[in-house]
C-alpha positions as CSV (number, residue, x, y, z in Angstrom):
1,M,0.0,0.0,0.0
2,R,1.4,3.4,-1.0
3,L,0.5,6.5,1.0
4,T,-0.1,9.1,-1.7
5,F,-0.4,12.1,0.6
6,V,3.1,11.4,2.2
7,H,6.3,11.8,0.3
8,S,7.9,8.5,-0.5
9,T,11.0,9.1,1.7
10,Y,8.8,9.5,4.8
11,T,6.6,6.5,4.1
12,G,9.4,4.1,5.3
13,M,9.9,6.1,8.4
14,L,6.2,6.0,9.2
15,L,6.1,2.3,8.9
16,I,9.1,2.0,11.2
17,L,7.5,4.2,13.8
18,A,4.2,2.4,13.5
19,T,6.0,-0.9,14.0
20,M,7.9,0.4,17.0
21,H,4.7,1.6,18.6
22,L,3.1,-1.8,18.0
23,V,6.0,-3.6,19.6
24,K,5.7,-1.3,22.7
25,I,2.0,-2.1,23.0
26,I,2.6,-5.9,22.6
27,F,5.5,-5.7,25.2
28,A,3.3,-3.8,27.7
29,A,0.4,-6.2,27.2
30,T,2.8,-9.2,27.8
31,L,4.1,-7.6,31.0
32,L,0.6,-7.0,32.3
33,A,-0.5,-10.6,31.5
34,Q,2.6,-12.0,33.3
35,A,2.0,-9.8,36.3
36,G,-1.6,-10.9,36.5
37,A,-0.6,-14.5,36.2
38,L,1.9,-14.1,39.1
39,V,-0.8,-12.5,41.3
40,L,-3.2,-15.4,40.6
41,W,-0.4,-18.0,41.0
42,D,0.7,-16.5,44.3
43,A,-2.9,-16.4,45.6
44,A,-3.8,-19.9,44.7
45,P,-1.8,-21.8,47.3
46,A,-3.2,-19.5,50.1
47,A,-6.7,-20.3,49.0
48,A,-5.9,-24.0,48.7
49,Q,-4.4,-24.2,52.3
50,A,-7.7,-24.1,54.2
51,G,-7.1,-23.8,58.0
52,C,-3.7,-22.1,57.6
53,L,-2.8,-18.9,59.4
54,S,-2.0,-15.6,57.7
55,Q,1.6,-14.5,57.6
56,S,1.2,-12.1,60.5
57,A,-0.5,-14.8,62.6
58,Q,2.4,-17.2,61.7
59,R,4.9,-14.6,62.9
60,Q,2.9,-14.1,66.1
61,A,2.8,-17.8,66.8
62,V,6.6,-18.0,66.4
63,R,7.2,-15.0,68.6
64,S,4.9,-16.4,71.3
65,G,6.6,-19.8,71.3
66,Q,3.7,-21.8,69.8
67,A,5.7,-22.7,66.8
68,V,9.4,-23.2,66.1
69,R,11.2,-20.9,63.7
70,P,10.9,-21.8,59.9
71,G,14.7,-22.0,59.6
72,Q,14.7,-24.9,62.1
73,I,12.2,-26.8,59.9
74,G,14.5,-26.8,56.9
75,R,17.5,-28.1,58.9
76,K,15.5,-30.9,60.4
77,L,14.0,-32.1,57.1
78,G,17.4,-32.0,55.3
79,G,16.4,-30.2,52.1
80,K,15.4,-26.9,50.6
81,V,12.1,-25.6,51.8
82,L,9.9,-24.5,48.8
83,R,6.7,-23.7,50.7
84,L,5.9,-23.4,54.3
85,N,2.5,-22.8,56.0
86,L,1.5,-22.9,59.6
87,C,-1.9,-24.5,59.9
88,E,-4.4,-25.5,62.6
89,G,-5.2,-29.2,62.8
90,S,-7.1,-31.4,65.3
91,G,-3.8,-32.0,67.2
92,G,-2.8,-28.3,67.3
93,L,-0.6,-26.3,65.0
94,T,1.5,-28.0,62.3
95,W,3.9,-26.7,59.7
96,R,2.9,-28.0,56.2
97,V,6.1,-28.0,54.3
98,T,7.0,-28.7,50.6
99,V,10.7,-29.7,50.5
100,L,13.1,-30.2,47.6
101,Q,15.3,-33.2,48.7
102,G,18.9,-33.7,47.7
103,D,18.0,-36.4,45.1
104,G,15.7,-33.9,43.3
105,R,12.4,-35.2,44.6
106,V,9.8,-32.8,45.9
107,V,7.9,-34.0,48.9
108,D,5.1,-32.7,51.2
109,R,5.7,-33.1,54.9
110,E,3.9,-32.2,58.1
111,V,5.8,-31.1,61.1
112,D,4.7,-30.5,64.7
113,A,4.8,-26.8,65.1
114,R,5.8,-26.8,68.8
115,S,8.6,-29.4,68.7
116,G,9.7,-29.2,65.1
117,Q,9.5,-33.0,64.7
118,P,8.2,-34.5,61.4
119,I,4.7,-36.1,61.8
120,R,4.6,-37.7,58.3
């Protein structure tokens, strides 16, 4: 398509500018979509962990001595802690922990919050 009202030397520049503008729009839309996906992904585990305490309640439980510190849990389980939630159960507070073990397996464990000992 040839733009007849624009001199031919400027037609190429207009196409370049239009393309650059389109790339900016696509880039911004991609960033927004990724940010939205991160928010949804981050909120999903909290919703799925029914009976678990909020982060502020978890901090208060640790401060008051109702639960051992999260760092102690990782050392006792011998792996890298991927997810950690303090939850209320029938037997009291427990840490629900997702751990990456040394052999590459990812396992879910439950730990007594007061003693720090694995339950299962």
